[in-house]
C-alpha positions as CSV (number, residue, x, y, z in Angstrom):
1,M,-30.9,-76.4,52.9
2,P,-32.2,-78.0,49.9
3,L,-33.9,-74.6,49.0
4,A,-30.5,-72.8,49.3
5,A,-28.9,-75.5,47.2
6,R,-31.6,-75.0,44.6
7,R,-31.0,-71.3,44.5
8,R,-27.3,-71.9,44.2
9,S,-27.8,-74.3,41.4
10,R,-30.1,-71.8,39.7
11,Q,-27.5,-69.0,40.1
12,I,-24.8,-71.3,38.8
13,G,-26.9,-72.2,35.8
14,A,-27.8,-68.6,35.2
15,D,-24.2,-67.7,35.2
16,Y,-23.5,-69.8,32.1
17,W,-26.1,-68.2,29.9
18,P,-24.7,-64.7,29.6
19,G,-21.3,-66.1,28.7
20,F,-23.1,-68.3,26.1
21,V,-24.9,-65.3,24.8
22,D,-21.7,-63.3,24.7
23,A,-20.0,-66.1,22.8
24,I,-22.8,-66.3,20.3
25,A,-22.9,-62.5,19.9
26,T,-19.1,-62.5,19.4
27,L,-19.5,-65.4,16.9
28,L,-22.3,-63.5,15.1
29,L,-20.2,-60.3,15.0
30,V,-17.2,-62.3,13.6
31,I,-19.5,-63.9,11.0
32,I,-21.0,-60.4,10.1
33,F,-17.5,-59.0,9.9
34,L,-16.4,-61.9,7.7
35,L,-19.5,-61.5,5.5
36,S,-18.8,-57.8,5.2
37,I,-15.1,-58.5,4.3
38,F,-16.3,-61.1,1.8
39,M,-18.8,-58.7,0.3
40,L,-16.2,-56.0,0.1
41,A,-13.8,-58.5,-1.5
42,Q,-16.5,-59.6,-3.9
43,F,-17.2,-55.9,-4.7
44,L,-13.5,-55.2,-5.4
45,L,-13.2,-58.4,-7.4
46,A,-16.3,-57.6,-9.4
47,R,-14.9,-54.1,-10.0
48,E,-11.6,-55.5,-11.1
49,I,-13.2,-58.1,-13.3
50,S,-15.4,-55.4,-14.9
51,G,-12.2,-53.3,-15.4
52,R,-10.5,-56.3,-16.9
53,D,-13.5,-56.8,-19.2
54,T,-13.3,-53.2,-20.2
55,A,-9.6,-53.5,-20.8
56,L,-10.3,-56.8,-22.7
57,S,-12.9,-55.1,-24.9
58,R,-10.5,-52.3,-25.5
59,L,-7.8,-54.7,-26.4
60,Q,-10.2,-56.6,-28.7
61,A,-11.1,-53.3,-30.4
62,R,-7.4,-52.5,-30.7
63,V,-6.7,-55.9,-32.2
64,S,-9.5,-55.4,-34.7
65,E,-8.1,-52.0,-35.6
66,L,-4.6,-53.5,-35.9
67,S,-6.0,-56.3,-38.1
68,E,-7.7,-53.8,-40.3
69,L,-4.5,-51.8,-40.5
70,L,-2.6,-55.0,-41.3
71,S,-5.0,-55.8,-44.1
72,L,-4.7,-52.2,-45.4
73,E,-0.9,-52.4,-45.1
74,Q,-1.0,-55.7,-47.0
75,G,-3.1,-54.1,-49.7
76,V,-0.7,-51.2,-49.8
77,K,2.3,-53.6,-49.8
78,G,0.7,-55.5,-52.7
79,S,0.2,-52.3,-54.7
80,L,3.8,-51.2,-53.8
81,D,5.1,-54.6,-54.9
82,A,3.2,-54.2,-58.2
83,D,4.7,-50.6,-58.5
84,I,8.2,-51.9,-57.7
85,A,7.8,-54.7,-60.4
86,A,6.6,-52.1,-62.9
87,L,9.5,-49.8,-62.0
88,R,12.0,-52.6,-62.4
89,K,10.5,-53.5,-65.7
90,N,10.7,-49.8,-66.8
91,L,14.3,-49.7,-65.4
92,L,15.3,-52.7,-67.5
93,A,13.6,-51.2,-70.6
94,A,15.5,-47.9,-69.9
95,Q,18.8,-49.8,-69.5
96,F,18.1,-51.7,-72.7
97,E,17.4,-48.4,-74.5
98,R,20.5,-46.8,-73.0
99,N,22.6,-49.7,-74.3
100,K,21.1,-49.4,-77.7
101,L,21.7,-45.7,-77.7
102,Q,25.3,-46.2,-76.6
103,Q,25.8,-48.7,-79.4
104,I,24.3,-46.2,-81.9
105,I,26.6,-43.5,-80.5
106,V,29.6,-45.8,-80.9
107,L,28.5,-46.7,-84.5
108,N,28.0,-43.0,-85.2
109,K,31.5,-42.2,-83.8
110,N,32.9,-44.9,-86.0
111,D,31.0,-43.6,-89.0
112,R,32.2,-40.1,-88.2
113,R,35.8,-41.3,-88.0
114,D,35.4,-43.1,-91.3
115,S,33.8,-40.0,-92.9
116,E,36.6,-37.8,-91.5
117,N,39.2,-40.2,-92.9
118,R,37.5,-40.3,-96.2
119,L,37.2,-36.5,-96.2
120,S,40.9,-36.2,-95.3
121,N,41.7,-38.6,-98.1
122,V,39.6,-36.6,-100.6
123,T,41.2,-33.4,-99.4
124,N,44.6,-34.9,-99.8
125,S,43.8,-36.1,-103.3
126,L,42.3,-32.7,-104.1
127,N,45.5,-31.1,-102.9
128,D,47.6,-33.6,-104.9
129,E,45.4,-32.8,-107.9
130,R,45.9,-29.1,-107.4
131,R,49.6,-29.5,-107.1
132,G,49.5,-31.7,-110.2
133,K,47.3,-29.1,-111.9
134,S,49.8,-26.3,-111.0
135,Q,52.7,-28.4,-112.2
136,A,50.8,-29.3,-115.4
137,L,50.0,-25.6,-115.9
138,S,53.6,-24.6,-115.4
139,Q,54.7,-27.4,-117.8
140,I,52.0,-26.2,-120.3
141,E,53.3,-22.7,-120.0
142,V,56.8,-23.9,-120.6
143,L,55.7,-26.0,-123.6
144,N,53.8,-22.9,-124.9
145,Q,56.9,-20.9,-124.6
146,Q,58.9,-23.6,-126.3
147,I,56.3,-23.9,-129.1
148,S,56.3,-20.1,-129.6
149,A,60.1,-20.2,-129.6
150,L,60.0,-23.1,-132.1
151,R,57.6,-21.2,-134.3
152,R,59.9,-18.2,-134.3
153,Q,62.7,-20.4,-135.1
154,L,60.6,-22.1,-137.8
155,S,59.7,-18.7,-139.3
156,A,63.3,-17.6,-139.1
157,I,64.3,-20.9,-140.7
158,S,61.6,-20.6,-143.3
159,S,62.9,-17.1,-144.3
160,A,66.4,-18.4,-144.3
161,L,65.3,-21.3,-146.4
162,G,63.7,-18.8,-148.9
163,D,67.0,-17.0,-149.1
164,A,69.0,-20.1,-149.3
165,E,66.9,-21.6,-152.2
166,K,68.0,-18.9,-154.3
167,S,71.6,-19.4,-153.5
168,Q,72.4,-23.1,-153.0
169,Q,70.6,-26.4,-153.5
170,Q,72.7,-28.1,-150.8
171,S,71.6,-25.5,-148.3
172,K,68.0,-26.3,-149.3
173,L,68.4,-29.9,-148.5
174,E,69.9,-29.2,-145.1
175,I,67.2,-26.7,-144.4
176,E,64.5,-29.2,-145.4
177,D,66.1,-31.8,-143.1
178,L,66.2,-29.2,-140.3
179,G,62.6,-28.4,-140.9
180,L,61.6,-32.0,-140.7
181,R,63.4,-32.4,-137.4
182,L,61.8,-29.2,-136.2
183,N,58.4,-30.5,-137.3
184,A,59.0,-33.8,-135.5
185,A,60.1,-32.0,-132.4
186,L,57.1,-29.7,-132.6
187,A,54.8,-32.6,-133.2
188,K,56.4,-34.3,-130.2
189,R,55.9,-31.2,-128.0
190,V,52.4,-30.8,-129.2
191,K,51.7,-34.5,-128.4
192,Q,53.2,-34.0,-124.9
193,L,51.0,-30.9,-124.5
194,A,47.9,-32.8,-125.5
195,Q,48.8,-35.5,-123.0
196,Y,49.2,-33.0,-120.2
197,R,45.9,-31.3,-121.2
198,S,44.1,-34.7,-121.3
199,A,45.6,-35.6,-117.9
200,F,44.6,-32.1,-116.5
């Protein structure tokens, strides 16, 4: 009996060992599986990190490009600001010149009006002088006719006086008086004619 018990105890002890081996093998498989999952996760994380590094380097390159573009834009903006300032200065100068030209145009218009007024006044005075000249010429013509008439009368009176001297002394005195009056009238007419001529 003790031998059979020993065999039973050996069989019972041997029965635990395969289960223990199976548990260890299962644990080992689980550990290997976890290690493979961990390695796969590490690979994926390393790949994602490398992708992020690439994206970060691209973003840094883009940022540097944008900073360069910003510096260029700032330079262009500075030159554009300078151009705008110069254009504003030129615009102000052009507006000043335009105002000066407008003032000159207004002054020229005023001078032109004054010249036209003076010209119209001179034209009116010339027309007045022409009318006065025509009137003076007509008066001179009338005076010349009167003078010629007076001369004819004087010659007639002189011939009548020559005849009257022979006949009567009284007639001679009257004729002399008439001659004096005629001479005075003639002198007066000649004086008027000289005044008209001097005025003409």
